[in-house]
C-alpha positions in Angstrom: 180.7 80.0 -13.1 183.4 77.3 -12.8 182.2 73.9 -11.8 183.8 71.8 -9.1 186.3 69.2 -10.5 186.1 65.6 -9.4 189.4 64.3 -8.1 189.9 60.9 -9.8 192.0 59.7 -6.8 189.1 60.2 -4.4 187.1 56.9 -3.9 183.5 57.0 -5.0 181.1 56.6 -2.1 177.4 55.6 -2.0 174.8 56.4 0.6 173.9 53.2 2.6 171.2 54.8 4.8 169.7 58.1 5.9 168.6 58.6 9.5 166.5 61.4 11.1 167.8 63.2 14.1 166.7 62.1 17.5 165.2 64.9 19.7 166.4 64.2 23.3 165.2 67.4 24.9 166.6 69.2 28.0 168.7 67.6 30.7 171.0 68.8 33.5 173.5 70.3 31.1 171.5 71.6 28.2 168.2 73.5 27.4 167.6 71.3 24.4 169.5 68.6 22.4 169.3 66.6 19.2 171.4 63.6 18.4 172.3 63.5 14.7 174.7 60.6 15.0 173.7 58.7 18.2 176.0 56.4 20.2 173.7 53.4 19.5 175.6 51.6 16.8 179.3 52.7 16.7 180.3 49.9 14.3 178.0 51.5 11.7 179.4 55.1 12.1 183.0 54.6 13.2 185.1 56.7 13.3 182.2 59.1 14.0 181.0 58.4 17.6 178.5 61.2 18.1 177.2 64.3 16.4 175.1 66.4 18.8 173.2 69.7 18.4 173.0 71.5 21.8 171.4 74.7 23.1 172.5 75.8 26.6 172.7 78.8 28.8 173.4 78.8 32.6 174.5 75.2 32.8 176.5 73.9 29.8 179.4 71.4 30.1 181.4 72.0 33.2 184.7 70.2 33.9 184.8 66.8 32.2 187.4 64.5 30.7 188.1 63.4 27.1 190.6 60.8 25.9 191.5 59.0 22.7 189.3 61.0 20.4 188.9 64.4 18.6 186.0 66.8 19.0 185.0 69.2 16.3 182.7 72.0 17.6 180.9 74.5 15.4 179.2 77.5 17.0 176.0 78.2 15.3 174.9 81.0 17.5 176.0 82.8 20.6 179.4 82.7 22.3 181.1 79.5 23.6 183.7 79.8 26.4 186.2 77.0 26.8 189.0 76.2 29.2 191.1 73.2 30.3 193.3 72.0 33.1 196.4 73.0 31.1 195.5 76.6 31.3 194.2 77.0 27.7 191.1 79.3 27.5 189.2 81.3 24.9 185.9 82.1 23.3 184.3 81.1 20.0 181.6 83.1 18.3 179.1 82.3 15.6 180.6 80.4 12.7 183.8 79.5 14.5 185.1 75.9 14.7 187.3 74.4 17.3 189.1 71.1 16.5 190.4 69.5 19.7 192.5 66.4 19.7 192.1 65.0 23.2 194.7 62.3 22.6 196.3 61.1 25.9 193.7 63.0 27.9 192.4 66.5 28.9 189.9 67.9 31.4 188.0 70.8 30.0 184.7 72.7 30.1 182.5 74.4 27.5 180.1 77.1 28.8 177.8 79.8 27.4 179.5 83.2 27.7 178.1 85.0 30.8 175.4 82.3 31.1 173.8 83.6 27.9 172.8 81.2 25.2 175.0 79.1 23.0 173.9 76.9 20.1 176.5 74.4 18.9 177.2 71.3 16.9 179.8 68.9 18.2 181.2 65.9 16.3 183.2 63.2 18.2 185.8 61.4 16.0 187.5 58.2 17.2 191.2 58.0 17.0 192.8 54.7 15.9 194.4 52.7 18.7 198.0 53.7 17.8 197.1 57.4 18.0 195.0 57.5 21.2 197.9 58.7 23.3 199.1 61.6 21.1 199.5 65.0 22.6 196.5 67.2 23.2 196.0 70.0 20.6 193.6 72.8 20.0 192.9 74.4 16.7 190.6 77.5 16.7 189.4 78.0 13.1 187.8 81.4 12.9 184.9 81.8 10.4 186.4 85.0 8.9 189.7 83.2 8.2 188.4 80.0 6.6 188.4 79.5 2.9 185.0 79.4 1.1 184.1 78.1 -2.3 180.9 79.4 -4.0 180.0 77.8 -7.3 176.9 76.6 -9.1 174.7 77.8 -6.3 176.6 75.9 -3.6 178.6 77.4 -0.8 181.3 75.2 0.7 183.1 76.3 3.9 186.3 74.3 3.9 187.3 73.3 7.4 189.5 70.3 6.8 191.0 68.5 3.8 190.8 70.0 0.3 188.0 70.7 -2.1 189.1 71.3 -5.7 192.5 72.5 -4.6 191.2 74.7 -1.8 192.7 73.5 1.5 191.0 73.8 4.9 192.9 75.3 7.9 192.7 72.3 10.2 196.1 70.7 10.6 195.8 66.9 10.2 198.7 65.3 11.9 197.3 61.8 11.8 197.9 60.0 8.4 195.1 57.5 8.8 192.5 60.3 9.2 193.6 62.5 6.3 190.6 61.6 4.1 188.0 62.1 6.8 187.8 65.9 6.6 185.3 65.9 3.7 182.9 63.5 5.6 183.1 65.6 8.8 182.4 68.8 6.8 179.5 67.1 5.0 177.8 66.2 8.3 178.4 69.6 9.9 177.2 71.5 6.8 174.1 69.4 6.4 172.9 70.0 9.9 173.9 73.7 9.9 171.7 73.9 6.7 168.8 72.6 8.7 168.5 69.2 7.1 168.4 67.5 10.5 169.7 64.2 9.0 172.9 62.2 8.8 173.9 60.2 5.8 176.2 57.3 6.2 178.5 56.5 3.3 179.8 53.1 2.3 
């Protein structure tokens, strides 16, 4: 089986710390919640503002605003309905990813389909100051259509960026963020695999 090749142009990173998830429990929106990257020390995690694992049913996230950031949502189980004030609407099923660039601002909602149960991971990514007012954009990256690499006992679901020449489907229109895809995917894959920890690289 072919081994993954290291790209010599990719900077070497080291792990500066490993943190356990924080169990926050239920609230008015969710049945249960874990904070993987909490909003307690943004200077240490920027551009990552939050990584949350949520379970919800009849409540969910009704109409609320976002501005100046991107959200990357992975559906682990169930069906997630979404809609916004611009008329966009749809549904994501298990394994699907939605990459939303809020940019200049959007009001949207995320609910469990028919008030059943949805289990998701959501990563908030800060946009640099000069890009906070870009146009809003959605990218629905369906599980069945995403490229996958399986080598040496490892399965890599490529959402963004490239791994050994395999390019993820997320369109990255922001030059300063082109190298962040690997880090996003690492966090999402680690939690989806049940590790329950976030590793911050230096």
